[in-house]
C-alpha positions as CSV (number, residue, x, y, z in Angstrom):
1,M,-13.2,-11.5,-9.5
2,G,-15.2,-11.4,-6.3
3,A,-15.0,-11.4,-2.6
4,G,-14.3,-14.9,-1.3
5,E,-13.5,-16.2,-4.8
6,C,-10.1,-17.6,-3.7
7,A,-12.0,-20.4,-1.8
8,S,-13.2,-21.6,-5.2
9,L,-9.6,-22.0,-6.5
10,A,-10.0,-25.7,-7.2
11,K,-12.9,-25.0,-9.6
12,H,-10.7,-22.6,-11.5
13,V,-7.8,-25.0,-11.6
14,D,-9.9,-27.6,-13.2
15,R,-10.8,-25.2,-16.0
16,L,-7.2,-25.5,-17.2
17,G,-7.2,-29.2,-17.8
18,V,-6.4,-32.4,-15.9
19,I,-4.4,-31.1,-13.0
20,N,-3.5,-33.3,-10.0
21,R,-0.4,-31.6,-8.6
22,V,-0.2,-27.9,-7.7
23,A,2.8,-25.8,-6.8
24,I,1.9,-22.7,-4.8
25,V,4.6,-19.9,-5.0
26,T,4.2,-17.4,-2.2
27,D,6.0,-15.7,0.7
28,K,6.1,-16.3,4.4
29,G,4.1,-13.2,5.1
30,I,1.2,-14.6,3.2
31,V,1.5,-18.0,5.0
32,N,1.8,-16.4,8.4
33,A,-1.3,-14.2,7.7
34,G,-3.4,-17.3,7.1
35,L,-4.2,-16.2,3.5
36,L,-3.3,-19.6,2.1
37,S,-5.7,-21.5,4.3
38,A,-8.9,-21.3,2.2
39,P,-7.3,-21.9,-1.2
40,Q,-5.0,-24.6,0.0
41,T,-7.9,-26.4,1.7
42,A,-10.1,-26.1,-1.3
43,L,-7.4,-27.6,-3.5
44,Q,-6.7,-30.5,-1.1
45,Q,-10.4,-31.3,-0.7
46,A,-10.6,-31.5,-4.5
47,G,-8.0,-34.2,-4.3
48,K,-5.0,-32.2,-5.5
49,A,-1.5,-32.7,-4.1
50,V,-0.3,-29.3,-3.0
51,Q,3.2,-28.1,-2.3
52,V,3.9,-24.6,-1.0
53,F,7.1,-22.8,-1.8
54,D,7.1,-19.8,0.4
55,E,10.7,-18.5,0.0
56,V,9.9,-15.4,-2.1
57,V,11.3,-12.1,-0.9
58,A,11.0,-8.6,-2.2
59,D,12.9,-7.7,-5.4
60,P,13.3,-11.4,-6.1
61,P,17.0,-12.4,-6.4
62,S,17.8,-14.5,-9.4
63,T,19.4,-17.1,-7.1
64,M,16.1,-17.4,-5.1
65,V,14.0,-17.8,-8.3
66,K,16.3,-20.6,-9.5
67,A,16.2,-22.3,-6.1
68,I,12.4,-22.3,-6.0
69,A,12.3,-23.6,-9.6
70,A,14.6,-26.4,-8.8
71,K,12.6,-27.5,-5.8
72,A,9.3,-27.2,-7.8
73,R,10.7,-29.4,-10.5
74,E,11.4,-32.2,-7.9
75,F,7.7,-31.9,-6.9
76,A,6.7,-32.3,-10.6
77,P,3.6,-30.1,-10.6
78,D,1.0,-29.9,-13.3
79,C,0.2,-26.2,-12.5
80,V,1.8,-23.2,-10.7
81,I,-0.2,-20.7,-8.7
82,G,1.3,-17.5,-7.5
83,I,-0.4,-15.9,-4.5
84,G,1.1,-12.7,-3.3
85,G,2.4,-9.3,-4.4
86,G,4.3,-8.4,-7.5
87,S,7.5,-10.2,-6.5
88,T,5.6,-13.4,-5.9
89,M,3.7,-13.3,-9.1
90,D,6.9,-12.4,-11.1
91,S,8.6,-15.4,-9.5
92,A,5.7,-17.7,-10.1
93,K,5.7,-16.8,-13.8
94,I,9.4,-17.8,-14.2
95,V,8.9,-21.0,-12.1
96,A,6.1,-22.1,-14.3
97,L,8.4,-21.6,-17.3
98,M,11.4,-23.3,-15.8
99,C,9.4,-26.3,-14.6
100,A,8.5,-27.1,-18.2
101,S,11.5,-25.8,-20.1
102,D,15.2,-26.6,-20.0
103,Q,16.2,-22.9,-20.5
104,P,18.3,-21.5,-17.7
105,L,17.2,-18.3,-16.2
106,E,20.1,-16.3,-17.7
107,A,18.9,-17.2,-21.2
108,L,15.4,-15.7,-20.5
109,Y,16.5,-12.1,-19.8
110,G,15.3,-9.5,-22.4
111,F,12.5,-9.5,-24.9
112,D,11.1,-12.7,-26.3
113,Q,14.0,-14.9,-25.3
114,A,11.8,-17.6,-23.7
115,S,10.9,-20.5,-26.0
116,G,8.7,-22.5,-23.6
117,P,6.8,-24.5,-23.0
118,R,5.5,-23.6,-19.6
119,L,3.0,-25.1,-17.0
120,P,-0.5,-23.8,-16.6
121,L,-0.3,-20.6,-14.5
122,I,-2.8,-18.9,-12.2
123,L,-1.9,-15.6,-10.5
124,V,-3.7,-14.3,-7.4
125,P,-2.7,-10.8,-6.3
126,T,-2.8,-9.9,-2.6
127,T,-1.7,-6.2,-3.1
128,S,-3.2,-3.6,-5.5
129,G,-0.3,-2.3,-7.3
130,T,1.9,-4.2,-9.8
131,G,-0.7,-5.5,-12.1
132,S,1.7,-8.4,-12.7
133,E,-1.3,-10.8,-12.9
134,V,-2.0,-9.5,-16.4
135,T,1.5,-8.5,-17.7
136,P,4.0,-10.6,-19.7
137,I,6.9,-9.2,-17.5
138,S,8.9,-10.6,-14.6
139,V,11.6,-8.5,-12.9
140,V,14.4,-10.2,-11.0
141,T,17.5,-8.8,-9.3
142,R,21.0,-10.0,-10.1
143,G,23.7,-10.4,-7.5
144,N,25.0,-6.9,-8.2
145,G,21.7,-5.4,-7.5
146,E,20.8,-4.8,-11.1
147,K,17.1,-5.4,-12.0
148,V,16.6,-7.2,-15.2
149,G,13.4,-8.2,-17.0
150,V,12.1,-11.3,-18.6
151,I,9.5,-10.2,-21.2
152,S,7.6,-12.7,-23.2
153,P,3.9,-13.6,-24.1
154,L,4.6,-16.9,-22.4
155,L,4.5,-15.1,-19.0
156,F,0.8,-14.1,-19.5
157,A,-1.1,-16.1,-16.9
158,D,-3.9,-18.4,-18.0
159,L,-6.1,-17.0,-15.2
160,A,-6.0,-14.0,-12.9
161,L,-8.1,-14.3,-9.8
162,L,-8.9,-11.1,-7.9
163,D,-10.3,-11.6,-4.4
164,P,-10.5,-8.3,-2.4
165,E,-10.9,-10.2,0.9
166,L,-7.2,-11.1,0.5
167,T,-6.2,-7.5,0.7
168,L,-8.3,-6.5,3.8
169,G,-5.5,-7.0,6.2
170,L,-2.8,-5.3,4.1
171,P,-0.8,-2.8,6.2
172,R,-1.5,0.8,5.5
173,H,2.0,1.6,4.2
174,I,2.0,-1.4,1.7
175,S,-1.5,-0.4,0.5
176,A,-0.2,3.2,0.0
177,A,3.0,2.3,-1.8
178,T,1.4,-0.4,-4.1
179,G,-1.5,1.9,-4.9
180,I,0.8,4.7,-6.0
181,D,2.7,2.2,-8.1
182,A,-0.6,1.4,-9.9
183,M,-1.3,5.0,-10.5
184,V,2.2,5.5,-11.9
185,H,1.7,2.6,-14.3
186,A,-1.4,4.3,-15.7
187,I,0.1,7.7,-15.9
188,E,3.3,6.5,-17.6
189,A,1.2,4.4,-20.1
190,M,-0.5,7.5,-21.1
191,T,2.7,9.4,-21.7
192,S,4.7,6.5,-23.3
193,A,6.7,8.1,-26.1
194,R,7.0,5.0,-28.3
195,L,3.8,3.0,-27.9
196,K,1.1,5.3,-26.6
197,N,-2.2,4.3,-28.2
198,P,-5.9,4.9,-27.8
199,M,-6.7,1.6,-26.2
200,S,-4.1,1.9,-23.5
201,D,-5.2,5.5,-22.9
202,A,-8.8,4.5,-22.4
203,I,-7.9,1.7,-20.0
204,A,-5.4,3.9,-18.1
205,L,-8.0,6.6,-17.6
206,I,-10.5,4.2,-16.2
207,A,-7.9,2.8,-13.9
208,L,-6.9,6.2,-12.7
209,K,-10.5,7.2,-11.9
210,G,-11.0,4.1,-9.8
211,L,-7.7,4.4,-8.0
212,H,-8.1,8.1,-7.3
213,E,-11.5,7.5,-5.8
214,S,-10.5,4.6,-3.6
215,I,-6.8,4.9,-2.6
216,E,-7.3,7.1,0.4
217,R,-10.3,5.0,1.6
218,A,-8.4,1.8,1.2
219,C,-5.3,3.1,3.1
220,N,-7.2,4.9,5.9
221,H,-10.1,2.5,6.2
222,G,-8.5,-0.9,5.5
223,D,-11.7,-2.9,6.0
224,D,-13.6,-1.0,3.2
225,L,-14.3,-3.9,0.9
226,D,-15.6,-1.6,-1.9
227,A,-12.4,0.5,-1.9
228,R,-10.3,-2.7,-1.8
229,T,-12.2,-4.0,-4.8
230,Q,-11.7,-0.8,-6.8
231,M,-8.0,-0.8,-6.0
232,L,-7.6,-4.4,-7.2
233,L,-9.5,-3.7,-10.4
234,G,-7.6,-0.4,-11.0
235,A,-4.2,-2.1,-10.5
236,L,-5.2,-4.8,-13.0
237,Q,-6.4,-2.2,-15.6
238,A,-3.2,-0.2,-15.1
239,G,-1.2,-3.4,-15.7
240,Q,-3.1,-3.9,-19.0
241,A,-2.4,-0.3,-20.0
242,F,1.4,-0.4,-19.4
243,T,1.7,-3.8,-21.0
244,N,0.8,-2.2,-24.3
245,A,2.3,1.3,-23.6
246,P,5.4,0.7,-21.5
247,V,6.5,2.8,-18.5
248,G,9.2,5.5,-18.6
249,A,11.5,7.5,-16.4
250,I,9.6,7.3,-13.1
251,H,10.3,3.6,-13.1
252,A,13.8,4.0,-14.5
253,L,14.8,6.3,-11.6
254,A,12.9,4.1,-9.1
255,Y,14.8,0.9,-9.9
256,P,18.2,2.0,-8.5
257,I,16.6,3.3,-5.3
258,G,15.1,-0.2,-4.8
259,G,18.2,-2.1,-5.9
260,Q,20.8,0.0,-4.0
261,F,18.8,0.8,-0.8
262,H,16.2,-1.9,-0.7
263,V,13.3,0.5,-0.8
264,S,10.0,-1.0,-1.9
265,H,9.2,-0.5,-5.6
266,G,6.0,1.4,-5.0
267,L,7.6,3.8,-2.5
268,S,10.6,4.2,-4.9
269,N,8.1,5.3,-7.6
270,A,6.4,7.7,-5.2
271,L,9.6,9.4,-4.1
272,V,10.6,10.4,-7.7
273,M,7.1,10.6,-9.3
274,P,6.4,14.4,-8.9
275,H,9.9,15.4,-9.8
276,V,10.0,13.3,-13.0
277,M,6.5,14.6,-13.9
278,R,7.7,18.2,-13.5
279,F,10.6,17.5,-15.8
280,N,8.1,16.0,-18.3
281,V,5.6,18.9,-18.3
282,S,7.2,20.5,-21.4
283,K,6.2,17.4,-23.4
284,A,3.4,15.9,-21.5
285,A,1.3,18.9,-20.3
286,G,-1.6,18.0,-22.6
287,T,-1.8,14.4,-21.3
288,Y,-1.5,15.5,-17.6
289,A,-4.3,18.1,-18.2
290,Q,-6.5,15.3,-19.7
291,I,-5.9,13.2,-16.6
292,Y,-6.7,16.3,-14.4
293,D,-10.0,16.7,-16.1
294,A,-10.9,13.0,-16.0
295,L,-10.3,12.9,-12.2
296,G,-12.8,15.7,-11.7
297,L,-10.2,18.1,-10.4
298,R,-11.2,21.8,-10.6
299,G,-9.7,25.2,-10.4
300,A,-6.9,25.2,-12.9
301,R,-7.1,26.8,-16.3
302,G,-5.0,25.9,-19.2
303,E,-2.8,22.9,-19.9
304,G,0.2,24.0,-17.9
305,A,-1.8,24.9,-14.8
306,K,-3.8,21.6,-15.0
307,A,-0.6,19.6,-15.3
308,Q,0.8,21.3,-12.2
309,G,-2.5,20.8,-10.5
310,L,-2.3,17.0,-11.2
311,I,1.2,16.8,-9.7
312,E,0.1,18.7,-6.6
313,E,-2.9,16.4,-6.2
314,L,-0.6,13.3,-6.4
315,E,1.7,14.9,-3.8
316,R,-1.4,15.6,-1.6
317,I,-2.5,12.0,-1.9
318,C,1.0,10.7,-1.0
319,E,0.9,12.9,2.1
320,A,-2.6,11.8,3.1
321,I,-1.8,8.1,2.9
322,G,1.4,8.3,4.9
323,L,4.2,7.8,2.4
324,E,7.7,9.2,2.9
325,R,8.2,12.2,0.6
326,H,12.0,12.6,0.5
327,L,15.0,10.3,-0.3
328,E,16.6,11.3,3.0
329,Q,13.7,9.6,4.8
330,V,14.7,6.2,3.4
331,G,18.4,6.6,4.2
332,I,19.7,8.2,1.0
333,A,22.2,11.0,1.3
334,A,23.5,13.6,-1.2
335,R,26.7,11.5,-1.6
336,D,24.6,8.6,-3.0
337,L,23.0,10.5,-5.8
338,G,25.8,10.0,-8.3
339,A,25.6,6.3,-8.0
340,L,21.9,6.4,-8.4
341,A,22.2,8.5,-11.5
342,D,25.0,6.3,-12.9
343,E,22.7,3.3,-12.8
344,A,19.5,5.0,-13.9
345,I,21.0,6.4,-17.1
346,T,21.8,2.8,-18.2
347,I,18.1,1.7,-18.0
348,E,17.5,2.6,-21.7
349,R,14.7,0.2,-22.2
350,L,12.5,2.5,-20.0
351,L,14.1,5.9,-20.6
352,V,13.3,5.6,-24.3
353,N,9.6,5.6,-23.4
354,N,9.8,8.8,-21.5
355,P,8.1,11.8,-23.2
356,A,11.1,14.1,-22.5
357,M,14.6,12.8,-23.2
358,M,17.0,12.8,-20.2
359,N,20.7,12.8,-19.8
360,R,22.7,11.9,-16.7
361,D,22.8,15.4,-15.4
362,D,19.0,15.7,-15.7
363,I,18.6,12.5,-13.7
364,Y,21.0,13.7,-11.1
365,H,19.1,16.9,-10.6
366,I,15.8,15.0,-10.3
367,Y,17.3,12.9,-7.5
368,E,18.5,16.1,-6.0
369,A,15.0,17.6,-6.1
370,A,13.7,14.5,-4.4
371,L,16.3,14.5,-1.7
């Protein structure tokens, strides 16, 4: 981790063994912004053959991931480097696996279905949100819009490289949405019903402190290198936390919004976050109060009041950094809520982690509150 560290990418590649051919998985926005210039030049000057695959799009479709993997196999790389946001890093993980394994993508869905091997993998985040650089999870979108996960220890990168200079030009809205995504990761890790544990709690609290201190500065003063550094570190720590204590209903209700209406994942989380948290207060007030105190918030007395105070602070932050606050603002109408609820209730792998159990009617009413 360090400002300008991406220019030393070749040095880090060599730490992984004898590597002569490098596949870089990224998106056209990263290429057009010039963010590949320094790392690509460094690799080529070190004598590496480099091929760039820049076809990644948000909510990576399974067909796109398979197409990139097929092209990458033709190049025959010794290593895969993912440079970009969560969609790019998720795609790079699967490409590294499919370049070294004969398993089709459809055989990888679910828990521990990947058998490997995979190529050496380096992940370089350019947003401060998903924490994908330190998680064993990739999320792809099927043709019907359904988001499915590939979850395997094989998806842990060999190296995560955090360079805050890569995030300096990030648009305000993307900084805001991805930053809230990171905060949600940490909050949901701390309330995870099945796997909540002291280690994840400790990491999540550290993440939340750093993210809370820096998110408004990073969004409203995009050239603040210290704030950008804190955001990158906080996102990574939140990723480590939810890897071990998985996320719950905020994510479960966000996925259909992204899949059906092509709303970014971070913004989808932000739209439902306060409403899911209010639903959870009956079971999670103590944890929310703990977070309230850790963030240095003042004025509320008692667990219930502190829990409400935390939710109000998160709503204030979303307003201050310019995020939409209602589903209607992203093109969702009352007539759409049933379809959203129908899909969300099927995402049992996340709903089982929520501190308060939900049925379809509960989910519908949460969407209604967010409208």
